[in-house]
Every structure is written in C-alpha cells, then in structure tokens.
C-alpha positions in Angstrom: -0.2 0.1 -0.2 2.8 2.4 0.8 4.4 1.9 -2.9 0.7 2.5 -4.3 0.4 5.9 -2.2 4.0 6.9 -3.4 3.3 6.4 -7.0 -0.5 8.6 -6.6 1.9 11.0 -5.2 4.0 11.1 -8.1 1.5 11.0 -10.7 -0.3 13.9 -8.5 -3.5 11.8 -8.0 -2.5 11.4 -3.8 -6.1 10.9 -2.2 -7.7 10.0 -5.3 -7.7 6.1 -4.7 -11.1 5.9 -3.8 -12.6 7.0 -6.7 -14.4 4.6 -9.4 -13.1 5.0 -13.1 -16.3 6.5 -14.4 -15.3 9.5 -12.2 -12.4 10.0 -13.1 -11.4 13.0 -16.1 -9.7 12.2 -19.1 -6.4 13.5 -17.8 -6.6 11.6 -14.4 -7.1 8.2 -16.3 -4.0 8.8 -18.4 -2.5 9.7 -14.7 -4.0 6.2 -13.5 -2.4 4.4 -16.6 1.2 6.1 -15.6 0.4 4.9 -12.1 0.0 1.2 -13.2 3.0 1.4 -15.7 5.2 2.6 -13.2 4.3 0.6 -9.9 6.6 -2.3 -10.5 9.6 0.4 -11.2 10.5 -1.0 -14.9 13.3 0.2 -16.7 11.5 1.0 -19.6 7.9 2.3 -20.2 6.3 1.9 -23.6 3.5 5.2 -24.0 1.3 4.6 -27.0 -0.5 8.1 -27.7 -0.2 9.4 -24.1 -2.0 12.8 -25.0 -4.4 11.6 -27.6 -7.8 12.8 -26.8 -6.5 15.4 -24.4 -6.9 19.5 -24.3 -3.6 21.1 -24.9 -3.3 22.5 -21.1 -3.6 18.4 -19.8 -1.4 17.2 -22.9 1.2 19.8 -21.3 0.9 18.3 -17.8 1.1 14.9 -18.9 4.3 15.8 -21.4 6.0 17.0 -17.9 4.9 14.5 -16.1 6.4 12.0 -18.7 9.7 13.8 -18.4 9.6 14.0 -14.4 9.4 10.1 -14.3 12.2 9.6 -16.8 14.5 11.7 -14.3 13.1 10.4 -11.0 13.1 6.7 -11.5 16.0 6.7 -14.7 13.9 4.6 -17.1 13.7 4.8 -20.7 10.5 6.0 -22.5 9.5 5.2 -25.7 6.8 7.2 -26.9 4.6 6.5 -29.9 2.7 9.6 -30.8 1.6 11.8 -34.2 1.4 15.0 -31.7 5.2 16.4 -32.6 4.6 19.2 -29.4 5.0 15.9 -27.1 7.6 14.2 -29.3 9.7 17.0 -29.1 9.1 17.9 -25.1 9.8 14.2 -24.3 12.1 13.1 -26.3 16.0 13.3 -26.3 16.0 11.0 -29.9 13.1 11.2 -32.4 12.3 8.3 -35.0 9.8 9.1 -37.6 8.5 6.1 -39.5 7.2 6.5 -43.1 6.1 3.8 -45.2 7.0 1.4 -42.8 10.6 2.0 -42.1 12.3 4.5 -40.2 12.9 7.6 -42.3 14.3 10.3 -40.0 16.2 9.3 -36.7 17.7 12.2 -34.6 17.5 15.1 -31.7 14.2 17.6 -31.4 16.5 20.0 -32.7 17.8 18.1 -35.8 14.2 17.2 -36.8 13.3 21.0 -36.3 16.0 21.7 -38.7 15.3 19.1 -41.1 14.4 20.6 -44.9 13.4 17.5 -46.0 9.7 18.2 -47.7 8.1 14.7 -46.3 9.3 15.8 -42.5 8.1 19.1 -43.5 5.0 18.5 -44.3 4.5 16.2 -41.1 5.8 18.8 -38.8 3.4 21.4 -40.5 0.5 19.1 -40.9 -0.1 19.6 -44.7 -0.6 16.5 -46.7 1.9 15.3 -49.1 -0.1 16.3 -52.1 0.5 20.0 -51.1 4.3 19.7 -52.1 4.4 17.3 -54.7 
C-alpha cells in the first residue's frame, strides 16, 4: 500500500485512490495508466499516444509528468505519438516512420532543422499532395 500511495503522489493523484474509474477525468485516467505502468519500477515504459484526446493544457501536464518520471526513476521511455509537440517535449531522440520504415532519426533540434519535404509536411500538418 505504501508503494501505491507513493506512485499516486508522483502522478499527482494522491487522495484519489477511492474514486471509481467512471468518475475520473481524461487526464486523471491517463495518470492512472502511468501509475500502473511505473508501480513495478520498470527500466523502460512504452507509451502509446499518451496525449491523445486531451486538451492542450492537460497534454502539457502529461508531457511534463512523463519527463519527471524519466528523471526520477531513471527509466527509458518509448513514446509512440502523432503529437509532434509532445514528441519534441519528451524525446531526447526522435524516430519518424514513413511507409513502414525509419525515415528520420535524430534529436528534436535536428528534426526541427530538417528540410526534407516529407518531414516538413508532417511537422506542419500538410498533406503530401500540397508540396508534390
């Protein structure tokens, strides 16, 4: 029980352990998922679209929480996302998949500086037909 309380505190849900799932907000549900993922102190956590369906403010808080968890527990995070703001915020390295293969791999700064039209289309939210 002590570990559960510690993890709930880390994900900013202390005192919420008696709530039923249907009474939790979207952001709280994401935090419960994070708590479940880290309760056993894994060395690596896979996040699948951690900010999907959340408003920008809650998304930012989840991104900051992922970063804090990485630092506090010294764990590797693999984040699968279409949310480029999230990827740049939580990632030390970013891999971009295109047509089933790794098309780009680098730091967030390298991604932002990349002038490849396919990468730029994705970063700017343009369909490929807009530049081809």
